[in-house]
Every structure is written in C-alpha cells, then in structure tokens.
C-alpha positions, 0 to 999 in steps of 0.5 A: 730388679730385686731378689725375693728371700721367701723364708721365715729364717731371714735373720739366720741368713742375713749376715751370710748373704751380706758377706757373700754378696759383698765378696762377689760385688753384688748389691746386698740391697737387691734382696727383699723379704716382703712377699708383696713386693712388685712381682715384675721386679723379682729376678730371683726367688730364694725359697723355703717352703715355710715362707707360705709362698705357693703361687709362682705364676705372678712372677713373670720376670723371675729367672729361677727359683733357688731352693734352700733345700736339697729335696724338691719333691713337694715343690716340683709338683706345684703347677704354678711353677714354670720357672727353672728350679735350682735345688741346693747342691752345697758343700756344707750339706754334703760334708754333713751327710758324709759325717752323719753316715760315717758316724752311724755306720761306725757305731754299728760296725764297731758295736759301740753301744755295747760299751756306751750303754753298759757302764756297769763295771762288767768287763765286756771283751768278748766282742771283737768287731770285724775289719772294714774290709770284711763288711759290705755296705749298700748305698741306694742313690749315687747322686752328689750326696750318695756318691760322696758317702759311698766314696768316703766309706770305700776310703775307710776300707769297706766293700761298697755296692751302690745302686741308682736309676742311671749308670754311675762310675765311682772309684772302688765302688761297685755300681749298679743301675736299673731296677732289675739289679737292685736285688744285687745290692740288697742281698749283700748289704750288711748295712744299707744306706738310703739316699735316693730322691723321692719320685713315684719310682722310688716311693716305698722302694723298701717294702716288705718284699725288698726288705726280705732281700737283705741279709738277716741281721742287717742294719738300715740307715735312712738319711734320704727321704722318709717315704723311701721306706714303708714304715709298717714293713720296716717295723715288722722286719725289726720285730721279726729280727730279720732287720737288726737295727734302723737309724732313721733321720727322715720320716713320712711326716715331720716332726715325727709324732711323739706317739709314733712307734719308732720313738719307743722301739728298742731297735730304732734310733731317731734323729730329727732330720739333721744329717744334711741340714742347710747351713746358712754360711755355705748355702749363702755362698752356693746360692750367690754363685748360682745367681752369678752363673745365671746372670752370665748365661751359664747353667748353675749346679743343681738345675732340676729335671722336672720330668725326673723330679730331681 
C-alpha cells in the first residue's frame, strides 16, 4: 500500500516527512507523488487543494484524507469525498495563531502605532495605555485555536469572553454558547477576535446588525475565515467611526486583489493569511502520528464531523 502526497509543495515537505517516518519506523518509500498511481494501492492521501485532485471516488481502499490545512470548508462539500477527513490540528499552527493574535492585540492595546508611525522628534507622552485587566476581549470560536488564544490572553490579565456554537469550559474565560448569547460577547468586546469555522451558520456572522452591537471605537481582528465578515458592512462601520480599526488576515477571495479597498483604507491592516500557516516540520510530525493511530484502529485528532462541517 502507498501514501499519496497530493500537493504541489512536495519539495518543501520531503525532508520533514522522511525524518518523521524514520523516527516512527515507517517506510518513507511508501509516499508517492504521482496522482496517476494505481488507485487501489492508496491507503492514505495527504492533501492540499492546490494539487488539482478533485475526484476521491476512485480511491476505494483509502482509509483517510489527511489535510495539510486546518480549514476544510471547501473540501467538505466535495460530493466524491466518502473517506474520513482529518483536518490539521497541529502544535506549530496553534502556536503561530496565538503569537499573531497576541501581537496584534498588544499593538492596539498599547497604542504602539503612535510611536512607530511618528518618529518625527515630537515627545508624545500624553497617551497612557490601560492595563490588561481594564480591557475586555471577545473571542468568537473556542475550538482548539480559539481556546488557546483565549487562554493566552487571560494569562496576560485581559478579561476574556468567548462564544462558540457548543458549550466550552476554559479556565478564567467567560464562555457563552448558542446564538441568543452572541450579543453578550459582542456588546462588551473592546477588541474582538474571530476564530470560528466557516459553516452556513457562521457565514457573515459579523454583518451590519451584529457590528452595531460592538462598543463604539472597538477593534476587530480576523485570523479565522474571510467569509465570517461582510466586507461592505465592515467598511461602512469603519467609515462611520463605530469600528476604530480592523486587522485582517483572511479574505473571501485570496490573494486579496490589489484594487481592494482594504489595502488603502486608513483603518485597516492586511496580513497575507499568515496567522496560522502550515509549518512543514510540525505538520509532518502531526500527520505521521495520525497515520499511526489509524493503523492501530484509533481515532486521530482532527477527525471532521461532516454534518457540522468542522
């Protein structure tokens, strides 16, 4: 049996999979990259959407599709996908997301732009930032990434309120669930971070009405999914001054077109989908462990519930 690596980035991953397989007594030679490999020989598919592979129905003996991405909203709607789908739940990705969120929260919390953007000889000492325990942050989405971000912010002393579709318990985080409780998190969030999965229920969850629930001068960070936010509604809220600033890492279309208004808007920072980038070394280790678990008859971390779409 073989493991099909369906991605255009094999060179970037090759040495890391070789190391991970060798350390776990797996045969590195099992991995093939030819999409035309005999379908019946494929036991697993390590997958990135850029591979061009769209038809999974021909892989009758495949035990699982192992995604190199955390987001699976595009893959989950593929009608040929009958195999179990494992999304990437990876320590490197989680650490990257926590660091990105902490960096941008602290940027706005401390007002560092005042000094970074104004090195003009003027001594600006009139702005004293509040302490973390004087600021409330809302986190939408308390999955493995959102809960890690919420916990890290709480450890810094911020007041953190979280919301998710199902009930969660996180130390020192006020957790809410069900749609009727979303307003409780929005109304108190001086900084709001969106880390929800994209599903029919969460698409455009931040639109004109929900954005109005946020306090005036609040800040939005979106490292989750582009379609969580209605772009026109956000730009309108920024132009009116209700939302003070937005830092966006994900977009409804990527790469973001050079002509898009976000690039030139004075109250927006664009980052190019780097908050939770897949890191070859850690992802190779994670996927190797998933293969081992499946071969032992165990359930790997990241098994997607196809009805919930995450």
